[in-house]
VEXMARVO-442158 format. One record per residue (C-alpha): residue in one letter; residue number from 1; x, y, z. Coordinates in Angstrom, 2 decimals. Layout:
! residues N
+------+------+---------+---------+---------+
: resn : resi :       x :       y :       z :
+------+------+---------+---------+---------+
:    A :  NUM :       X :       Y :       Z :
...
+------+------+---------+---------+---------+
//
This chain:
! residues 105
+------+------+---------+---------+---------+
: resn : resi :       x :       y :       z :
+------+------+---------+---------+---------+
:    X :    1 :  109.44 :  104.20 :   89.13 :
:    X :    2 :  112.78 :  101.80 :   90.42 :
:    X :    3 :  112.30 :   98.73 :   92.61 :
:    X :    4 :  113.80 :   98.85 :   95.95 :
:    X :    5 :  116.57 :   96.44 :   96.07 :
:    X :    6 :  117.74 :   94.06 :   98.96 :
:    X :    7 :  120.89 :   92.32 :   99.64 :
:    X :    8 :  121.09 :   91.08 :  103.02 :
:    X :    9 :  120.85 :   93.96 :  105.87 :
:    X :   10 :  118.62 :   93.23 :  109.04 :
:    X :   11 :  118.43 :   96.80 :  109.43 :
:    X :   12 :  116.87 :   97.85 :  106.08 :
:    X :   13 :  114.39 :   94.88 :  105.53 :
:    X :   14 :  111.46 :   97.01 :  107.30 :
:    X :   15 :  112.25 :   99.90 :  104.87 :
:    X :   16 :  112.43 :   97.52 :  101.77 :
:    X :   17 :  109.41 :   95.46 :  102.85 :
:    X :   18 :  107.31 :   98.82 :  103.03 :
:    X :   19 :  108.91 :  100.36 :  100.00 :
:    X :   20 :  108.24 :   96.98 :   97.99 :
:    X :   21 :  104.86 :   96.64 :   98.99 :
:    X :   22 :  103.49 :   99.82 :   98.42 :
:    X :   23 :  105.10 :   99.48 :   94.71 :
:    X :   24 :  103.85 :   96.06 :   93.85 :
:    X :   25 :  101.26 :   94.84 :   96.32 :
:    X :   26 :   98.45 :   96.35 :   93.65 :
:    X :   27 :   96.75 :   94.65 :   90.83 :
:    X :   28 :   99.45 :   91.90 :   90.46 :
:    X :   29 :   98.86 :   88.42 :   90.26 :
:    X :   30 :  100.95 :   86.25 :   92.91 :
:    X :   31 :  103.44 :   85.00 :   90.22 :
:    X :   32 :  103.99 :   88.41 :   88.84 :
:    X :   33 :  104.36 :   89.57 :   92.17 :
:    X :   34 :  106.82 :   86.61 :   93.12 :
:    X :   35 :  108.74 :   87.71 :   89.97 :
:    X :   36 :  109.63 :   91.02 :   90.90 :
:    X :   37 :  110.51 :   89.80 :   94.56 :
:    X :   38 :  113.17 :   87.59 :   92.97 :
:    X :   39 :  114.08 :   90.45 :   90.75 :
:    X :   40 :  114.96 :   92.94 :   94.15 :
:    X :   41 :  117.47 :   90.29 :   95.73 :
:    X :   42 :  121.28 :   90.52 :   95.60 :
:    X :   43 :  123.89 :   89.32 :   97.21 :
:    X :   44 :  123.05 :   86.67 :  100.42 :
:    X :   45 :  118.98 :   87.50 :  100.01 :
:    X :   46 :  119.49 :   85.06 :   96.84 :
:    X :   47 :  120.12 :   82.41 :   98.70 :
:    X :   48 :  116.48 :   82.37 :  100.25 :
:    X :   49 :  114.84 :   81.15 :   97.22 :
:    X :   50 :  113.50 :   77.73 :   96.06 :
:    X :   51 :  111.85 :   76.95 :   92.59 :
:    X :   52 :  109.00 :   75.68 :   94.89 :
:    X :   53 :  108.76 :   79.31 :   96.30 :
:    X :   54 :  105.29 :   81.07 :   95.89 :
:    X :   55 :  105.22 :   84.95 :   96.62 :
:    X :   56 :  103.84 :   84.41 :  100.18 :
:    X :   57 :  105.79 :   81.71 :  101.36 :
:    X :   58 :  108.89 :   83.69 :  100.11 :
:    X :   59 :  107.73 :   86.47 :  101.93 :
:    X :   60 :  107.19 :   84.79 :  104.82 :
:    X :   61 :  110.99 :   83.53 :  104.71 :
:    X :   62 :  111.75 :   86.99 :  104.30 :
:    X :   63 :  110.12 :   88.29 :  107.23 :
:    X :   64 :  110.83 :   85.38 :  109.61 :
:    X :   65 :  114.39 :   85.74 :  108.62 :
:    X :   66 :  115.01 :   89.46 :  108.55 :
:    X :   67 :  112.36 :   90.70 :  111.07 :
:    X :   68 :  114.18 :   88.98 :  114.06 :
:    X :   69 :  114.06 :   91.93 :  116.41 :
:    X :   70 :  117.17 :   91.14 :  118.33 :
:    X :   71 :  119.42 :   90.45 :  115.49 :
:    X :   72 :  118.29 :   93.98 :  114.05 :
:    X :   73 :  119.07 :   95.49 :  117.25 :
:    X :   74 :  122.40 :   93.82 :  117.28 :
:    X :   75 :  123.37 :   94.99 :  113.68 :
:    X :   76 :  122.25 :   98.64 :  114.43 :
:    X :   77 :  124.59 :   98.50 :  117.93 :
:    X :   78 :  127.17 :   97.08 :  115.94 :
:    X :   79 :  127.11 :   99.57 :  113.32 :
:    X :   80 :  127.41 :  102.66 :  116.07 :
:    X :   81 :  130.41 :  100.80 :  117.36 :
:    X :   82 :  132.00 :  100.04 :  114.68 :
:    X :   83 :  131.79 :  103.97 :  113.42 :
:    X :   84 :  134.89 :  104.66 :  111.50 :
:    X :   85 :  136.99 :  107.91 :  112.57 :
:    X :   86 :  136.96 :  111.16 :  111.39 :
:    X :   87 :  138.75 :  114.45 :  110.96 :
:    X :   88 :  137.57 :  117.55 :  111.89 :
:    X :   89 :  135.82 :  118.24 :  108.46 :
:    X :   90 :  132.29 :  119.19 :  108.58 :
:    X :   91 :  131.47 :  116.87 :  105.85 :
:    X :   92 :  132.85 :  113.78 :  107.85 :
:    X :   93 :  131.15 :  115.28 :  111.14 :
:    X :   94 :  127.91 :  115.36 :  109.25 :
:    X :   95 :  127.90 :  112.21 :  107.77 :
:    X :   96 :  128.66 :  110.50 :  111.20 :
:    X :   97 :  125.71 :  112.47 :  112.56 :
:    X :   98 :  123.77 :  111.01 :  109.83 :
:    X :   99 :  124.73 :  107.47 :  110.46 :
:    X :  100 :  124.13 :  108.14 :  114.19 :
:    X :  101 :  120.40 :  109.44 :  113.96 :
:    X :  102 :  119.63 :  106.98 :  111.25 :
:    X :  103 :  120.26 :  103.87 :  113.48 :
:    X :  104 :  118.91 :  105.47 :  116.56 :
:    X :  105 :  115.41 :  105.92 :  114.49 :
+------+------+---------+---------+---------+
//
């Protein structure tokens, strides 16, 4: 089973967290968990790493940064306000509707 990837999007952290913990948090020691956690970082999320981190300290740092409810709400509203214009095609309308529903959820 492939591990979920995480880059830096605040609105994606909760989904990443639940998937990652469901896959990794069983029968592994903290060193193995840390290895897998570092392996799934992309982009800006990599900047959270330090050589002194343990699994618990790194995960706590991610939670304190990416579970800020105000920033998550701002990011979701910003996504809704910046939706691209569409033509009158059914596929583009469906894509727009999917984005709106996802952000409202």
